N, C-alpha and C positions, 0 to 999 in steps of 0.2 A: 504493499499499500504505499503510495506516494506520500512523503512528508509535506506538511504545510511549510512553505518558505518562511524565513524570519520576517520578511516583510509584510506577510500576511497575518502574523502573529502579534502585532504590536497592540495589544488590547488593554493598556493601562494609560491613565490620564498623565500629563505632563505634572511633575511636581512644582516647577518654579512658579511663584507669583499667584498660585490660586489654591494652595492647600490640597492639591491632588497628588497623584503618583505617576510614575513614568516607566516605560519600558516596552516589553514584548511578550511572547508567551512560549518559550522553550527552556529546557533545564540544563544546568550547567554543573560545575565541578564542586565536589564536597571535600571538606578538609577540616582538620582540628582547629579549634578556637579555644582560647583561653576561657575558662569558666563555663564550659558547655553544661547545660542543665541535664537533669537525670531522669526527666520524665514526670509528668503531673497528671496526665489523664488516665482514661480507664484502659488504654492501650488498644492495639489493632486486634480484632477478634472478639472483644469482649463486648457486653451489652452496654452502651453508652448511657450515661446520665442526661438529663434533659438539656444540659448546657454543653453537650458534646455532639459534635457533627461527624458523621463518617465521611471521609474524603478519599478520592482515588485519582491517580494519575493513569489514564488509560488512552484508547484510540478515539475517544471523544464521542459526540452524539451521533445518532443514526444517520442524519443528513450527510455527514462528512463521508462515511462509508458508501452511500448512495452515489456521492460524487466522486468516488475513488480517491479521496483525500484521506489524510490521517492527522493525528495531532502529536506533538512532541512536547513533553514536560508542561503540560497544562493540568493544573490542580482543579478538580471538579468536586461539587457537592449538588445534593438535592435541595430544593426549596419548595415549600407549598405556599401558593398564593390565593387569597380568597378576596371575594367582593367584601368591603368593610362591614364587619358585623355578622357576615353569613358563615354558617358552618357546612353549607351544602353546596354552594356555588364556588367551589375551589378546584384547584389543579396542582399536582405535585410535578415539578418541572425538573428533570434531571440535567447532569452535565452544564451546570452553571459554574462558571470560572471563579475561583477564589483569588482576590486581588488585594493585597495588603498596601498597594500603591495608589488606590483610587477611593472614592466614597460614593456609595449608592447602589441601589439595586437596578439593573438595566436588563430586560428581556427582549429577545428578538420576537417580533410580532408572529412569525410563522410557528413558533414553539408554544404559544398560547392559544387554547382552544377557543372557537368562535363564541361559545356561550359564555365564557368568562371575559372574554376580551370586549364583547359589546355591553357588558354590564358594568365595567369599570369606568367611573366618571372622571372626565378631564378636570384637571386643576385650572381653574379660572383665574385671570389677573388683568386689570385694565380693560375690561370688556372684551377679552378674547380668551382663548385658550393657550396655556403655557407649554412650550416646547423648548428643546435643547438641541444645540449642535456641539457634539462632544468631539474635542480635537485629540487625536492620537498622534504618535510619533510619525505615522505613515498614512494617515488618512483621517476620515471623520465618520461618525455615526448620528444620525438624525432621527427624531422622533418626539412625540408629545409625552406630556407628564399627565400620570393618573394617579389615583390613590387606591391602595390595597392593603390587606392585612398580610404580613409575612409570618410564616411559622417554619422554624428551621431547627434541626437537632433532635435529640432523643431518639425515637425509633424512626425518624425521617417522616413524621406524620403531624397532621394539624393540631393534635391534641396532647402530644407528649414532649414537646420541645419549647425552645424559646418563642416568644412572639413580639412582634413590632407592628402594633396596630395603626392603621390609617396612614401608612408609609408612603411618601411620594415614590413613584416607580416611573422610570422611563420605558416606553414602549418603542423600540428601535425598528426602523423599517417600514412603518405603516405609511400609507400613502394618503392619510387624511389631509395633510398639508404638504405642498411642494416644497423641497429643499431651496432654501434661499441661496441666491448665487454667491453671495460672501461667504456662506458657510462652506459651500463646495469648494470655492477657490482656495480658502484658507485651510482646507484639509487635502490639499494637493489634487483636488477633483478625484479622489480615490474613495468612493463609498464602502464603508464596512457596515452594511445594513442587513446581511444575511447570515444565517448559521455558518455557511462554509467560509464566507470572508472573515467572520468574527472567530471561527474555531471553537465555538460554544453556543449553547441556547440562551446565554446571557451572562452577566457577570455580577458578582456581589461584591462591591468595594467595601472593605473593612480596614481602612487604613487609619492614619493617626488623627484625623480632623473630623469635625462634627459634621461639617457641610463639604460639598464637593467644590465650592468656589470661595465662600465666605465673603468678606468685605470687598474683595476685589470685583466681584460681579454686582455688588451693591452700590459701589461707587463709580465704576467705570463702564460706560456704554461701549458697544462696538465689538467687531470680530477679533480685535487684538487681545481680548480676554482669553485666558486659557479654556474655559468652559463658557459657552455663550448660550444666554436664554433669549427666547423670543416670545412675543404675544402674537397669536395668529387668529385672523378671522377669515371669512369667505374671500376676502379681497387680497389675502397675502399675510406674510409674516415679517414683523418688524422687530429689530434687536431691541432689548428692554433691560433695564436696571430691575434687579429682583431683590427684595429685602432678604436678609440672611435667614429669617424665620420662614420664608416661603421656598427656600431652596432644596434641591436634593439633599437628604441627609444620609449620613452614615447609618445602616441598619443597626449597628451596635449601639449607637447613640439613641436609637429609638426603641430599644428593647424595654418592655414592661417588666415590672416587678413579678416574680414568682415565689410565693410562700414568704414574701417579705425581703427577698433577694433580688437585687437588680445587677445583672452581669454586664453593665454598659460602659466599662472602662478600658476594653481592650480584648484582644484575641491571642490564643497561643496556637501555632501550627506546629504539629509533631509528626514527623515523617521518618521512617527507618533509613539507614545508609543504603546506597545503591552501589553495586559493583562497578568497576571502571568500564566494563563493557556495556552497562546499562542493564535494564530490567523490562520485561514484557508490561508489567503493570506494578503499581505501588500503592498500598493502602495506608491511610493514616488517619488523623483526626485534626479537627479544628475545635478549639475549646473557647467558649466565650466567658469573659471575665478574668481578671488577674487579682489574685488574692482576695476573691470574693466568697470562695467556697474551699472545701478541703481538696478538691480535685484540681484547682487551678493557682495553687500558691506560687509565688516567684521562688524559683530554686535558689537555695542558699548560696550556690556555686556561679550563679549567673552573673555575667558582666552587663551592666546596664549602661547604655550610651544614650544620653539624652540628645535630642536633635535641636535644630534651629526651629523655634516655635511658629515661625511663618512659613518656612519652606519644608521642614521635615528632613533637612540635610545633616549628615555627619561627614566626616573626611576620611579618605582611603589613601594610604601612602604605599606605593609599590616601589621599593628601594631598587630592585633589580632592573627596573625599566625607568628609573630616575623620574617618576612622576607622582605628584600629589593631586588627588582629585578632591576639591572642596564640595562638589555637588554630588554626594554619595548617598545611597538609601538602600534599604532592604525591600524587595518587592517579589512576592510570590507570583505576580502576574507578569514577570518578565521570565522568558523560557530559557534563558542562558545568563551567564555572567557577562555583562556588557561593559566595555572599558576601552579607552584609546589603546590602539594595538601594541605600541611600543616595539614594533619590529616583527610581530607574530603575523605569519602570512595569513590572508583570507582564502577561502575555498573558491575554486574555479568551477566546480560542478554545479549545475543549475539547482539540484535538489538541496545544495547546501550553502547557497549564496547567502552572504550577511554573517555567517559563522566562520571561527578560525579553524585553519587546517596546518598546524605546525607538522614539520616532517617526523617529529616524535613527541610524545607527550611532554608538555612543558609544566613544571612544577614551580610554583610562585608561593611567595609569603607576602602577606599584607598587614599593615597596622591600620586599624579602623579606630578612629577617635571621636568620641562624642563631645558635645559642647560642656559636659561636665569634666573634660579632660581624661576620663576613663578610656584605656586603650585595650583593644582585643586584637591579638595576633591570630591571623587565620591562614592557614595552609591550604592551598587548592591547586587543581591540576586543570589543564586545558588540553584535550585530545583533538585530533583532526575529525571535525564533523562528518566529512564525507565517508570516512571510515566506519564511524559509529553507525551511520544509517544504513550503509551497504552491507556491512557484515551481518547485522541483525535487523532486518528490515521491518519485522513485526515489534520491535521494542519501542517503547513510549517514554521511558524515563532514563535520563542520562545525566550522571552526576559530574561530568567534566566537559560540559558543552559550553563554549564561550563564543563571543561575537564583538565585532567592532561597534562602538559607539558612534562611529562615523564623524564627518567633519562638524556636524552640529553637536557632536557630544564632548567637546573640549571640556575638561575639568569634571567629567561625569563618570561615575562608577556605579552601576547597578547590580547589587547582589541578588540575582534571579533566583529562581526556584532550585538549581543545583545547590546553592548553598543551604537550602532547607533540608536537603536530604542528610539524615544523620544528627540533626539539630533540633532542639525545641526552640522555636523563635517566638518571642514575645512582642506584640505590637501594642503599646500603650497609648491611648488617646489623650489629647490635649487637656490640660486644666483639671484633671482629676488625678487623685491618688490611686496608684496601681501597684499594690505589694509594698507600699512604704515609700515610693518615689512618684513624684507627679510626672505625668506624661507632658508632652509627647516623648516617647523613647521607644528604641528597639533594644532588646536584650536576648541573650543566648548563653 
């Protein structure tokens, strides 16, 4: 099965300036780091608690197979979406990508059944319907905003997991309103509005911030914003300022209390290590809350790296390549470890374009520094992507996949899903205590 190219896998919002996340969707290299956690959740194969979500890296949703496409290093969960207040007009949607580099629940319209889709009410503002043009690294997604109840975790049902009621949700790909020309041009005229282009049935952004754009979209109008809102009527769509309280919110921020406990201060992603040659599938968990319950305590040996409160960045130093990247972040929505190549050759094969192809596996050491001056040393490896893909064409998880951040990626280092293999990675949200330290921070 053909692998999705890196250019098609950029399903995370850009971090800078809007409190979102950045990257793509393929996995990279795993390595030791100082202070790696010991595991807090119920573990793969056990019955999850209500705040634990089963997660998997596999070949992706059925639409990919039907198109003879495949997924590489995309972490998926199931979500259940209901009409607000309903327990009957609901749908469980599988293969929704987990992204710690963005905020908000976004679903591809074709993945939502017609009965549910027609009953979800649009969000109104300024005499029109609210829509969003989401800018990715390599394209854009467009669609209106609606409200829905989200249920996730437990036994992956509407009754046993966490709930975020009346949540703003974007429906990507619907033809209700035409795509504004400035949205398309700012997104390189490359729409990512289908399951095949997106690589998933949707995306659940559980990053560092409460909203997907924050004050940036409240104060500045126009397509130059990282995430761009519009109000739409029958005569067309116009760029709009949107108060923070009306924007797309992080589903974690929207979680309701359960038995007096609210797990709305962050998430923990736990994935096992992956062999250097990769794996056909990988199963793990996403846990809601940090330090709110017995199964989500911050591990005593974890290194906490606080981030810039506005951008979510930390700093990564690669001494061997003589570079320090001040715009660094941990992003489960990036399918590789992306950075300035420092002389590592890129792949020439079409199925591996955008990834690194060194003559032999390159072993590197990086020091990652938080704004609290805490430092984590990370050892990781970069293997030749064309060899990884061709040797085991049915594999979907790779711990040593890397890619170039490109000319626009100066000073950027994305610790993508490859880093998450073999680590417990904590993403703590802004302005709240998470295990004794206020977010935003990453820890592992």
